[in-house]
N, CA, C, O and the ligand as a Tripos MOL2 file, in Angstrom:
@<TRIPOS>MOLECULE
protein
  269   267    68     0     0
PROTEIN
NO_CHARGES

@<TRIPOS>ATOM
      1 N           4.4490  -51.7460   27.4350 N.3       1 MET1
      2 CA          4.3510  -51.7080   26.0190 C.3       1 MET1
      3 C           5.2830  -50.6720   25.4300 C.2       1 MET1
      4 O           5.5350  -49.6590   26.0810 O.2       1 MET1
      5 N           5.7420  -50.8470   24.3820 N.am      2 ALA2
      6 CA          6.5480  -49.8530   23.6050 C.3       2 ALA2
      7 C           5.6560  -48.7620   22.9830 C.2       2 ALA2
      8 O           4.6620  -49.0350   22.3110 O.2       2 ALA2
      9 N           6.0730  -47.5040   23.2490 N.am      3 ASN3
     10 CA          5.3600  -46.3960   22.8030 C.3       3 ASN3
     11 C           6.1650  -45.7150   21.6880 C.2       3 ASN3
     12 O           7.3830  -45.6290   21.8420 O.2       3 ASN3
     13 N           5.6380  -45.2620   20.6650 N.am      4 PRO4
     14 CA          6.3130  -44.3920   19.5620 C.3       4 PRO4
     15 C           6.6960  -43.1410   20.2400 C.2       4 PRO4
     16 O           5.9370  -42.6660   21.0850 O.2       4 PRO4
     17 N           7.8100  -42.5670   19.9390 N.am      5 LYS5
     18 CA          8.3390  -41.3650   20.5170 C.3       5 LYS5
     19 C           7.4860  -40.1990   19.9550 C.2       5 LYS5
     20 O           7.2720  -39.2300   20.6820 O.2       5 LYS5
     21 N           7.0420  -40.2410   18.8320 N.am      6 GLY6
     22 CA          6.1590  -39.0670   18.2990 C.3       6 GLY6
     23 C           5.3990  -39.6190   17.2180 C.2       6 GLY6
     24 O           5.6390  -40.7440   16.7790 O.2       6 GLY6
     25 N           4.4510  -38.8450   16.7470 N.am      7 ARG7
     26 CA          3.5880  -39.1870   15.6630 C.3       7 ARG7
     27 C           4.2640  -39.3620   14.3380 C.2       7 ARG7
     28 O           3.9040  -40.2390   13.5520 O.2       7 ARG7
     29 N           5.3100  -38.4720   14.0710 N.am      8 PHE8
     30 CA          6.0380  -38.6420   12.9350 C.3       8 PHE8
     31 C           7.5750  -38.6870   13.2190 C.2       8 PHE8
     32 O           8.0940  -38.1060   14.1720 O.2       8 PHE8
     33 N           8.2520  -39.4380   12.2950 N.am      9 GLY9
     34 CA          9.7540  -39.5470   12.6780 C.3       9 GLY9
     35 C          10.5480  -38.3340   12.2460 C.2       9 GLY9
     36 O          10.1130  -37.5110   11.4400 O.2       9 GLY9
     37 N          11.6370  -38.2720   12.7760 N.am     10 LYS10
     38 CA         12.5350  -37.0740   12.4440 C.3      10 LYS10
     39 C          12.6780  -36.8510   10.9750 C.2      10 LYS10
     40 O          12.6790  -35.7040   10.5270 O.2      10 LYS10
     41 N          12.8090  -37.9870   10.1400 N.am     11 SER11
     42 CA         13.0980  -37.8450    8.7890 C.3      11 SER11
     43 C          11.9890  -37.2470    8.1080 C.2      11 SER11
     44 O          12.2260  -36.4510    7.2000 O.2      11 SER11
     45 N          10.7250  -37.5450    8.4490 N.am     12 ARG12
     46 CA          9.5180  -36.9480    7.8860 C.3      12 ARG12
     47 C           9.4250  -35.4760    8.1650 C.2      12 ARG12
     48 O           9.1110  -34.6680    7.2910 O.2      12 ARG12
     49 N           9.7120  -35.1400    9.4360 N.am     13 THR13
     50 CA          9.6010  -33.7780    9.8860 C.3      13 THR13
     51 C          10.5460  -32.9340    9.1850 C.2      13 THR13
     52 O          10.2090  -31.8310    8.7550 O.2      13 THR13
     53 N          11.8560  -33.4580    9.0320 N.am     14 ARG14
     54 CA         12.9840  -32.6740    8.5260 C.3      14 ARG14
     55 C          12.8080  -32.5700    6.9500 C.2      14 ARG14
     56 O          13.2820  -31.5780    6.3970 O.2      14 ARG14
     57 N          12.1750  -33.5040    6.2180 N.am     15 LYS15
     58 CA         12.0160  -33.4450    4.9580 C.3      15 LYS15
     59 C          10.9550  -32.3610    4.6690 C.2      15 LYS15
     60 O          11.1310  -31.5940    3.7230 O.2      15 LYS15
     61 N           9.8460  -32.2720    5.4640 N.am     16 ARG16
     62 CA          8.8860  -31.2710    5.3150 C.3      16 ARG16
     63 C           9.4710  -29.9300    5.4540 C.2      16 ARG16
     64 O           9.1920  -29.0460    4.6440 O.2      16 ARG16
     65 N          10.2900  -29.7330    6.4670 N.am     17 ARG17
     66 CA         10.8960  -28.4570    6.8760 C.3      17 ARG17
     67 C          11.8980  -28.0040    5.6800 C.2      17 ARG17
     68 O          12.1200  -26.8030    5.5260 O.2      17 ARG17
     69 N          12.4990  -28.9680    4.8370 N.am     18 ALA18
     70 CA         13.4330  -28.8330    3.9760 C.3      18 ALA18
     71 C          12.9900  -28.2320    2.6290 C.2      18 ALA18
     72 O          13.7870  -27.7530    1.8220 O.2      18 ALA18
     73 N          11.6000  -28.2950    2.4420 N.am     19 THR19
     74 CA         11.0080  -28.0440    1.0060 C.3      19 THR19
     75 C          10.2720  -26.8160    0.9520 C.2      19 THR19
     76 O           9.3360  -26.7290    0.1560 O.2      19 THR19
     77 N          10.5990  -25.7780    1.7570 N.am     20 TRP20
     78 CA          9.7740  -24.5270    1.6870 C.3      20 TRP20
     79 C          10.7250  -23.6280    0.6190 C.2      20 TRP20
     80 O          11.9340  -23.8040    0.4680 O.2      20 TRP20
     81 N          10.0030  -22.7450   -0.0020 N.am     21 LYS21
     82 CA         10.6510  -21.9400   -0.9190 C.3      21 LYS21
     83 C          10.5190  -20.4340   -0.4110 C.2      21 LYS21
     84 O           9.5480  -20.0900    0.2630 O.2      21 LYS21
     85 N          11.5270  -19.5640   -0.7580 N.am     22 ILE22
     86 CA         11.2560  -18.1710   -0.4550 C.3      22 ILE22
     87 C          10.5270  -17.5180   -1.6150 C.2      22 ILE22
     88 O          10.9520  -17.5760   -2.7690 O.2      22 ILE22
     89 N           9.3910  -16.8810   -1.2540 N.am     23 GLU23
     90 CA          8.7670  -16.2500   -2.4850 C.3      23 GLU23
     91 C           9.4800  -14.9760   -2.9250 C.2      23 GLU23
     92 O           9.8240  -14.1110   -2.1190 O.2      23 GLU23
     93 N           9.6790  -14.9020   -4.1920 N.am     24 THR24
     94 CA         10.2390  -13.6040   -4.7020 C.3      24 THR24
     95 C           9.2720  -12.5050   -4.6520 C.2      24 THR24
     96 O           8.1600  -12.7180   -5.1350 O.2      24 THR24
     97 N           9.5380  -11.3240   -4.1220 N.am     25 PRO25
     98 CA          8.5740  -10.2560   -4.1020 C.3      25 PRO25
     99 C           8.2150   -9.7840   -5.4240 C.2      25 PRO25
    100 O           9.1160   -9.7940   -6.2640 O.2      25 PRO25
    101 N           7.1810   -9.4140   -5.7320 N.am     26 ALA26
    102 CA          6.6250   -8.8830   -6.9680 C.3      26 ALA26
    103 C           7.3950   -7.6720   -7.3280 C.2      26 ALA26
    104 O           7.6290   -6.8130   -6.4780 O.2      26 ALA26
    105 N           7.8110   -7.5620   -8.5890 N.am     27 LEU27
    106 CA          8.5270   -6.3360   -9.0210 C.3      27 LEU27
    107 C           7.8570   -5.7720  -10.2490 C.2      27 LEU27
    108 O           7.3270   -6.4470  -11.1320 O.2      27 LEU27
    109 N           7.9460   -4.4150  -10.2020 N.am     28 ALA28
    110 CA          7.3720   -3.7540  -11.3470 C.3      28 ALA28
    111 C           8.4480   -2.6830  -11.7230 C.2      28 ALA28
    112 O           9.3090   -2.3420  -10.9110 O.2      28 ALA28
    113 N           8.3650   -2.1700  -12.9780 N.am     29 ARG29
    114 CA          9.3160   -1.0750  -13.3370 C.3      29 ARG29
    115 C           8.5950    0.3460  -13.2470 C.2      29 ARG29
    116 O           7.4560    0.4900  -13.6900 O.2      29 ARG29
    117 N           9.2690    1.3340  -12.6870 N.am     30 CYS30
    118 CA          8.8130    2.6850  -12.7800 C.3      30 CYS30
    119 C           8.8010    3.1190  -14.2950 C.2      30 CYS30
    120 O           9.8040    2.9890  -14.9970 O.2      30 CYS30
    121 N           7.5870    3.6520  -14.7760 N.am     31 PRO31
    122 CA          7.5250    4.0700  -16.1100 C.3      31 PRO31
    123 C           8.3070    5.4050  -16.2440 C.2      31 PRO31
    124 O           8.4950    5.8560  -17.3740 O.2      31 PRO31
    125 N           8.7720    6.0610  -15.1510 N.am     32 LYS32
    126 CA          9.4730    7.3090  -15.3310 C.3      32 LYS32
    127 C          10.9360    7.0680  -15.2030 C.2      32 LYS32
    128 O          11.6700    7.4730  -16.1040 O.2      32 LYS32
    129 N          11.4180    6.4680  -14.2040 N.am     33 CYS33
    130 CA         12.8680    6.3460  -13.9640 C.3      33 CYS33
    131 C          13.3450    4.8490  -14.2700 C.2      33 CYS33
    132 O          14.5380    4.5450  -14.2720 O.2      33 CYS33
    133 N          12.3770    3.9960  -14.5120 N.am     34 HIS34
    134 CA         12.7120    2.4870  -14.8400 C.3      34 HIS34
    135 C          13.4040    1.8130  -13.6970 C.2      34 HIS34
    136 O          14.0680    0.7990  -13.9170 O.2      34 HIS34
    137 N          13.2940    2.3100  -12.4870 N.am     35 ALA35
    138 CA         13.7840    1.5720  -11.3540 C.3      35 ALA35
    139 C          12.7790    0.5920  -10.9010 C.2      35 ALA35
    140 O          11.5740    0.8170  -11.0050 O.2      35 ALA35
    141 N          13.2710   -0.5130  -10.3890 N.am     36 THR36
    142 CA         12.3860   -1.4660   -9.9290 C.3      36 THR36
    143 C          11.5350   -1.1210   -8.7490 C.2      36 THR36
    144 O          12.1500   -0.6710   -7.7820 O.2      36 THR36
    145 N          10.3060   -1.2380   -8.6460 N.am     37 LYS37
    146 CA          9.4770   -0.8780   -7.3870 C.3      37 LYS37
    147 C           8.4810   -1.8920   -7.3510 C.2      37 LYS37
    148 O           8.2680   -2.6770   -8.2750 O.2      37 LYS37
    149 N           7.7770   -1.8550   -6.0880 N.am     38 MET38
    150 CA          6.5830   -2.6990   -5.8850 C.3      38 MET38
    151 C           5.4890   -2.1980   -6.6690 C.2      38 MET38
    152 O           5.2910   -0.9890   -6.7910 O.2      38 MET38
    153 N           4.7340   -3.1220   -7.2340 N.am     39 PRO39
    154 CA          3.4010   -2.7610   -8.0330 C.3      39 PRO39
    155 C           2.4690   -2.0520   -7.1200 C.2      39 PRO39
    156 O           2.3330   -2.3240   -5.9270 O.2      39 PRO39
    157 N           1.8040   -1.0730   -7.8060 N.am     40 HIS40
    158 CA          0.7540   -0.2830   -7.0260 C.3      40 HIS40
    159 C           1.2670    0.5760   -5.8860 C.2      40 HIS40
    160 O           0.5410    0.9430   -4.9620 O.2      40 HIS40
    161 N           2.5070    0.8670   -5.9910 N.am     41 ARG41
    162 CA          3.1900    1.6080   -4.9740 C.3      41 ARG41
    163 C           3.8620    2.7530   -5.5930 C.2      41 ARG41
    164 O           4.2460    2.7080   -6.7620 O.2      41 ARG41
    165 N           4.0310    3.8850   -4.7650 N.am     42 VAL42
    166 CA          4.7110    5.0410   -5.2440 C.3      42 VAL42
    167 C           6.2450    4.5670   -5.4630 C.2      42 VAL42
    168 O           6.8220    3.7830   -4.7100 O.2      42 VAL42
    169 N           6.7800    5.1330   -6.5440 N.am     43 CYS43
    170 CA          8.1930    4.7840   -6.8570 C.3      43 CYS43
    171 C           9.0920    5.4570   -5.8240 C.2      43 CYS43
    172 O           9.0570    6.6760   -5.6620 O.2      43 CYS43
    173 N           9.9710    4.5820   -5.0610 N.am     44 PRO44
    174 CA         10.7940    5.2100   -4.0900 C.3      44 PRO44
    175 C          11.9270    6.1220   -4.6050 C.2      44 PRO44
    176 O          12.4770    6.9140   -3.8410 O.2      44 PRO44
    177 N          12.2830    6.0070   -5.9330 N.am     45 GLU45
    178 CA         13.3650    6.6920   -6.5180 C.3      45 GLU45
    179 C          12.7940    8.1840   -6.9250 C.2      45 GLU45
    180 O          13.3910    9.1800   -6.5170 O.2      45 GLU45
    181 N          11.7680    8.2850   -7.6380 N.am     46 CYS46
    182 CA         11.3350    9.4830   -8.0430 C.3      46 CYS46
    183 C          10.0510   10.0590   -7.4570 C.2      46 CYS46
    184 O           9.6480   11.2050   -7.6600 O.2      46 CYS46
    185 N           9.4880    9.1850   -6.7500 N.am     47 GLY47
    186 CA          8.1270    9.6680   -5.9910 C.3      47 GLY47
    187 C           6.9620    9.7070   -6.8830 C.2      47 GLY47
    188 O           5.9290   10.2370   -6.4760 O.2      47 GLY47
    189 N           7.0290    9.1630   -8.1400 N.am     48 TYR48
    190 CA          5.9590    9.3220   -9.0830 C.3      48 TYR48
    191 C           5.0360    8.1600   -8.9470 C.2      48 TYR48
    192 O           5.4730    7.0380   -8.6910 O.2      48 TYR48
    193 N           3.7700    8.4050   -9.1120 N.am     49 TYR49
    194 CA          2.7510    7.3320   -9.2350 C.3      49 TYR49
    195 C           1.7030    7.7720  -10.2850 C.2      49 TYR49
    196 O           1.2700    8.9180  -10.1660 O.2      49 TYR49
    197 N           1.2660    7.0460  -11.2420 N.am     50 ASP50
    198 CA          0.2250    7.3690  -12.1480 C.3      50 ASP50
    199 C           0.5560    8.5440  -12.9700 C.2      50 ASP50
    200 O          -0.3410    9.2360  -13.4510 O.2      50 ASP50
    201 N           1.8720    8.8140  -13.1630 N.am     51 GLY51
    202 CA          2.3350    9.8390  -14.0670 C.3      51 GLY51
    203 C           2.4950   11.2360  -13.4440 C.2      51 GLY51
    204 O           2.7610   12.2320  -14.1170 O.2      51 GLY51
    205 N           2.3150   11.2390  -12.1120 N.am     52 ARG52
    206 CA          2.6070   12.6540  -11.5330 C.3      52 ARG52
    207 C           3.3150   12.2910  -10.2390 C.2      52 ARG52
    208 O           3.2310   11.1800   -9.7150 O.2      52 ARG52
    209 N           4.0710   13.3880   -9.7270 N.am     53 GLU53
    210 CA          4.6880   13.3120   -8.5110 C.3      53 GLU53
    211 C           3.7570   13.3430   -7.3670 C.2      53 GLU53
    212 O           2.9550   14.2660   -7.2210 O.2      53 GLU53
    213 N           3.8520   12.3620   -6.5690 N.am     54 VAL54
    214 CA          2.9530   12.1810   -5.4010 C.3      54 VAL54
    215 C           3.6920   12.5260   -4.0890 C.2      54 VAL54
    216 O           3.1930   13.1940   -3.1840 O.2      54 VAL54
    217 N           4.8760   12.0230   -4.0820 N.am     55 VAL55
    218 CA          5.6740   12.2090   -2.8640 C.3      55 VAL55
    219 C           7.0410   12.9360   -3.4230 C.2      55 VAL55
    220 O           7.7400   12.5550   -4.3620 O.2      55 VAL55
    221 N           7.2280   14.0960   -2.5820 N.am     56 ALA56
    222 CA          8.5510   14.7590   -2.9740 C.3      56 ALA56
    223 C           9.8050   13.9140   -2.4150 C.2      56 ALA56
    224 O           9.8630   13.4250   -1.2870 O.2      56 ALA56
    225 N          10.7120   13.8400   -3.3250 N.am     57 VAL57
    226 CA         11.8900   13.0710   -2.9260 C.3      57 VAL57
    227 C          12.9130   13.9730   -2.4080 C.2      57 VAL57
    228 O          13.0640   15.0960   -2.8890 O.2      57 VAL57
    229 N          13.6870   13.4860   -1.3570 N.am     58 GLU58
    230 CA         14.7270   14.3570   -0.8060 C.3      58 GLU58
    231 C          15.7250   14.8380   -1.8390 C.2      58 GLU58
    232 O          16.0230   14.1090   -2.7860 O.2      58 GLU58
    233 N          16.2510   16.0490   -1.6840 N.am     59 GLU59
    234 CA         17.0040   16.7080   -2.7480 C.3      59 GLU59
    235 C          18.2870   15.7890   -2.9080 C.2      59 GLU59
    236 O          18.6210   15.4450   -4.0420 O.2      59 GLU59
    237 N          18.9980   15.3930   -1.8260 N.am     60 GLU60
    238 CA         20.2690   14.6740   -2.0030 C.3      60 GLU60
    239 C          20.0330   13.3640   -3.0020 C.2      60 GLU60
    240 O          20.8890   13.0180   -3.8160 O.2      60 GLU60
    241 N          18.8760   12.7430   -2.8490 N.am     61 LYS61
    242 CA         18.7370   11.5470   -3.5890 C.3      61 LYS61
    243 C          18.4910   11.9890   -5.0730 C.2      61 LYS61
    244 O          18.8560   11.2440   -5.9820 O.2      61 LYS61
    245 N          17.9240   13.1000   -5.3170 N.am     62 LYS62
    246 CA         17.6750   13.5510   -6.5700 C.3      62 LYS62
    247 C          18.9320   13.9550   -7.3110 C.2      62 LYS62
    248 O          19.1270   13.6350   -8.4840 O.2      62 LYS62
    249 N          19.7070   14.6080   -6.6480 N.am     63 LYS63
    250 CA         21.0080   15.1040   -7.1410 C.3      63 LYS63
    251 C          21.9750   13.8840   -7.5640 C.2      63 LYS63
    252 O          22.6880   13.9260   -8.5670 O.2      63 LYS63
    253 N          21.9140   12.8540   -6.7250 N.am     64 LYS64
    254 CA         22.6660   11.7990   -6.9870 C.3      64 LYS64
    255 C          22.2950   11.0230   -8.3260 C.2      64 LYS64
    256 O          23.1430   10.4620   -9.0210 O.2      64 LYS64
    257 N          20.9020   11.0550   -8.6160 N.am     65 LYS65
    258 CA         20.3380   10.4660   -9.6950 C.3      65 LYS65
    259 C          20.7440   11.2550  -11.0000 C.2      65 LYS65
    260 O          21.0140   10.6720  -12.0500 O.2      65 LYS65
    261 N          20.7670   12.5520  -10.8610 N.am     66 GLU66
    262 CA         21.0670   13.3890  -11.8930 C.3      66 GLU66
    263 C          22.5760   13.3830  -12.2910 C.2      66 GLU66
    264 O          22.9170   13.5180  -13.4670 O.2      66 GLU66
    265 N          23.4430   13.2260  -11.2990 N.am     67 ALA67
    266 CA         24.8280   13.2200  -11.6050 C.3      67 ALA67
    267 C          25.3910   11.9990  -12.2700 C.2      67 ALA67
    268 O          26.5870   11.9460  -12.5550 O.2      67 ALA67
    269 ZN         10.4640    6.3500  -10.5530 Zn       68 ZN68
@<TRIPOS>BOND
     1     1     2 1
     2     2     3 1
     3     3     4 2
     4     3     5 am
     5     5     6 1
     6     6     7 1
     7     7     8 2
     8     7     9 am
     9     9    10 1
    10    10    11 1
    11    11    12 2
    12    11    13 am
    13    13    14 1
    14    14    15 1
    15    15    16 2
    16    15    17 am
    17    17    18 1
    18    18    19 1
    19    19    20 2
    20    19    21 am
    21    21    22 1
    22    22    23 1
    23    23    24 2
    24    23    25 am
    25    25    26 1
    26    26    27 1
    27    27    28 2
    28    27    29 am
    29    29    30 1
    30    30    31 1
    31    31    32 2
    32    31    33 am
    33    33    34 1
    34    34    35 1
    35    35    36 2
    36    35    37 am
    37    37    38 1
    38    38    39 1
    39    39    40 2
    40    39    41 am
    41    41    42 1
    42    42    43 1
    43    43    44 2
    44    43    45 am
    45    45    46 1
    46    46    47 1
    47    47    48 2
    48    47    49 am
    49    49    50 1
    50    50    51 1
    51    51    52 2
    52    51    53 am
    53    53    54 1
    54    54    55 1
    55    55    56 2
    56    55    57 am
    57    57    58 1
    58    58    59 1
    59    59    60 2
    60    59    61 am
    61    61    62 1
    62    62    63 1
    63    63    64 2
    64    63    65 am
    65    65    66 1
    66    66    67 1
    67    67    68 2
    68    67    69 am
    69    69    70 1
    70    70    71 1
    71    71    72 2
    72    71    73 am
    73    73    74 1
    74    74    75 1
    75    75    76 2
    76    75    77 am
    77    77    78 1
    78    78    79 1
    79    79    80 2
    80    79    81 am
    81    81    82 1
    82    82    83 1
    83    83    84 2
    84    83    85 am
    85    85    86 1
    86    86    87 1
    87    87    88 2
    88    87    89 am
    89    89    90 1
    90    90    91 1
    91    91    92 2
    92    91    93 am
    93    93    94 1
    94    94    95 1
    95    95    96 2
    96    95    97 am
    97    97    98 1
    98    98    99 1
    99    99   100 2
   100    99   101 am
   101   101   102 1
   102   102   103 1
   103   103   104 2
   104   103   105 am
   105   105   106 1
   106   106   107 1
   107   107   108 2
   108   107   109 am
   109   109   110 1
   110   110   111 1
   111   111   112 2
   112   111   113 am
   113   113   114 1
   114   114   115 1
   115   115   116 2
   116   115   117 am
   117   117   118 1
   118   118   119 1
   119   119   120 2
   120   119   121 am
   121   121   122 1
   122   122   123 1
   123   123   124 2
   124   123   125 am
   125   125   126 1
   126   126   127 1
   127   127   128 2
   128   127   129 am
   129   129   130 1
   130   130   131 1
   131   131   132 2
   132   131   133 am
   133   133   134 1
   134   134   135 1
   135   135   136 2
   136   135   137 am
   137   137   138 1
   138   138   139 1
   139   139   140 2
   140   139   141 am
   141   141   142 1
   142   142   143 1
   143   143   144 2
   144   143   145 am
   145   145   146 1
   146   146   147 1
   147   147   148 2
   148   147   149 am
   149   149   150 1
   150   150   151 1
   151   151   152 2
   152   151   153 am
   153   153   154 1
   154   154   155 1
   155   155   156 2
   156   155   157 am
   157   157   158 1
   158   158   159 1
   159   159   160 2
   160   159   161 am
   161   161   162 1
   162   162   163 1
   163   163   164 2
   164   163   165 am
   165   165   166 1
   166   166   167 1
   167   167   168 2
   168   167   169 am
   169   169   170 1
   170   170   171 1
   171   171   172 2
   172   171   173 am
   173   173   174 1
   174   174   175 1
   175   175   176 2
   176   175   177 am
   177   177   178 1
   178   178   179 1
   179   179   180 2
   180   179   181 am
   181   181   182 1
   182   182   183 1
   183   183   184 2
   184   183   185 am
   185   185   186 1
   186   186   187 1
   187   187   188 2
   188   187   189 am
   189   189   190 1
   190   190   191 1
   191   191   192 2
   192   191   193 am
   193   193   194 1
   194   194   195 1
   195   195   196 2
   196   195   197 am
   197   197   198 1
   198   198   199 1
   199   199   200 2
   200   199   201 am
   201   201   202 1
   202   202   203 1
   203   203   204 2
   204   203   205 am
   205   205   206 1
   206   206   207 1
   207   207   208 2
   208   207   209 am
   209   209   210 1
   210   210   211 1
   211   211   212 2
   212   211   213 am
   213   213   214 1
   214   214   215 1
   215   215   216 2
   216   215   217 am
   217   217   218 1
   218   218   219 1
   219   219   220 2
   220   219   221 am
   221   221   222 1
   222   222   223 1
   223   223   224 2
   224   223   225 am
   225   225   226 1
   226   226   227 1
   227   227   228 2
   228   227   229 am
   229   229   230 1
   230   230   231 1
   231   231   232 2
   232   231   233 am
   233   233   234 1
   234   234   235 1
   235   235   236 2
   236   235   237 am
   237   237   238 1
   238   238   239 1
   239   239   240 2
   240   239   241 am
   241   241   242 1
   242   242   243 1
   243   243   244 2
   244   243   245 am
   245   245   246 1
   246   246   247 1
   247   247   248 2
   248   247   249 am
   249   249   250 1
   250   250   251 1
   251   251   252 2
   252   251   253 am
   253   253   254 1
   254   254   255 1
   255   255   256 2
   256   255   257 am
   257   257   258 1
   258   258   259 1
   259   259   260 2
   260   259   261 am
   261   261   262 1
   262   262   263 1
   263   263   264 2
   264   263   265 am
   265   265   266 1
   266   266   267 1
   267   267   268 2
@<TRIPOS>SUBSTRUCTURE
     1 MET1         2 RESIDUE 1 A MET
     2 ALA2         6 RESIDUE 1 A ALA
     3 ASN3        10 RESIDUE 1 A ASN
     4 PRO4        14 RESIDUE 1 A PRO
     5 LYS5        18 RESIDUE 1 A LYS
     6 GLY6        22 RESIDUE 1 A GLY
     7 ARG7        26 RESIDUE 1 A ARG
     8 PHE8        30 RESIDUE 1 A PHE
     9 GLY9        34 RESIDUE 1 A GLY
    10 LYS10       38 RESIDUE 1 A LYS
    11 SER11       42 RESIDUE 1 A SER
    12 ARG12       46 RESIDUE 1 A ARG
    13 THR13       50 RESIDUE 1 A THR
    14 ARG14       54 RESIDUE 1 A ARG
    15 LYS15       58 RESIDUE 1 A LYS
    16 ARG16       62 RESIDUE 1 A ARG
    17 ARG17       66 RESIDUE 1 A ARG
    18 ALA18       70 RESIDUE 1 A ALA
    19 THR19       74 RESIDUE 1 A THR
    20 TRP20       78 RESIDUE 1 A TRP
    21 LYS21       82 RESIDUE 1 A LYS
    22 ILE22       86 RESIDUE 1 A ILE
    23 GLU23       90 RESIDUE 1 A GLU
    24 THR24       94 RESIDUE 1 A THR
    25 PRO25       98 RESIDUE 1 A PRO
    26 ALA26      102 RESIDUE 1 A ALA
    27 LEU27      106 RESIDUE 1 A LEU
    28 ALA28      110 RESIDUE 1 A ALA
    29 ARG29      114 RESIDUE 1 A ARG
    30 CYS30      118 RESIDUE 1 A CYS
    31 PRO31      122 RESIDUE 1 A PRO
    32 LYS32      126 RESIDUE 1 A LYS
    33 CYS33      130 RESIDUE 1 A CYS
    34 HIS34      134 RESIDUE 1 A HIS
    35 ALA35      138 RESIDUE 1 A ALA
    36 THR36      142 RESIDUE 1 A THR
    37 LYS37      146 RESIDUE 1 A LYS
    38 MET38      150 RESIDUE 1 A MET
    39 PRO39      154 RESIDUE 1 A PRO
    40 HIS40      158 RESIDUE 1 A HIS
    41 ARG41      162 RESIDUE 1 A ARG
    42 VAL42      166 RESIDUE 1 A VAL
    43 CYS43      170 RESIDUE 1 A CYS
    44 PRO44      174 RESIDUE 1 A PRO
    45 GLU45      178 RESIDUE 1 A GLU
    46 CYS46      182 RESIDUE 1 A CYS
    47 GLY47      186 RESIDUE 1 A GLY
    48 TYR48      190 RESIDUE 1 A TYR
    49 TYR49      194 RESIDUE 1 A TYR
    50 ASP50      198 RESIDUE 1 A ASP
    51 GLY51      202 RESIDUE 1 A GLY
    52 ARG52      206 RESIDUE 1 A ARG
    53 GLU53      210 RESIDUE 1 A GLU
    54 VAL54      214 RESIDUE 1 A VAL
    55 VAL55      218 RESIDUE 1 A VAL
    56 ALA56      222 RESIDUE 1 A ALA
    57 VAL57      226 RESIDUE 1 A VAL
    58 GLU58      230 RESIDUE 1 A GLU
    59 GLU59      234 RESIDUE 1 A GLU
    60 GLU60      238 RESIDUE 1 A GLU
    61 LYS61      242 RESIDUE 1 A LYS
    62 LYS62      246 RESIDUE 1 A LYS
    63 LYS63      250 RESIDUE 1 A LYS
    64 LYS64      254 RESIDUE 1 A LYS
    65 LYS65      258 RESIDUE 1 A LYS
    66 GLU66      262 RESIDUE 1 A GLU
    67 ALA67      266 RESIDUE 1 A ALA
    68 ZN68       269 GROUP 0 **** ****
């Protein structure tokens, strides 16, 4: 007796695999330096969160921003 090669055909499998989307990561703007950052996260540019500096940013990075 003839047996099917698989449960689903190649076409069905490939169609399913072709229709996924990349989720865009959530973006928020830093209220201090207006750089894009992740929500509920300390800003990587200025180290601020909730209106105060939480994390000290390296001097080199700060100087680049000011110049
Ligand atoms: Zn910032």
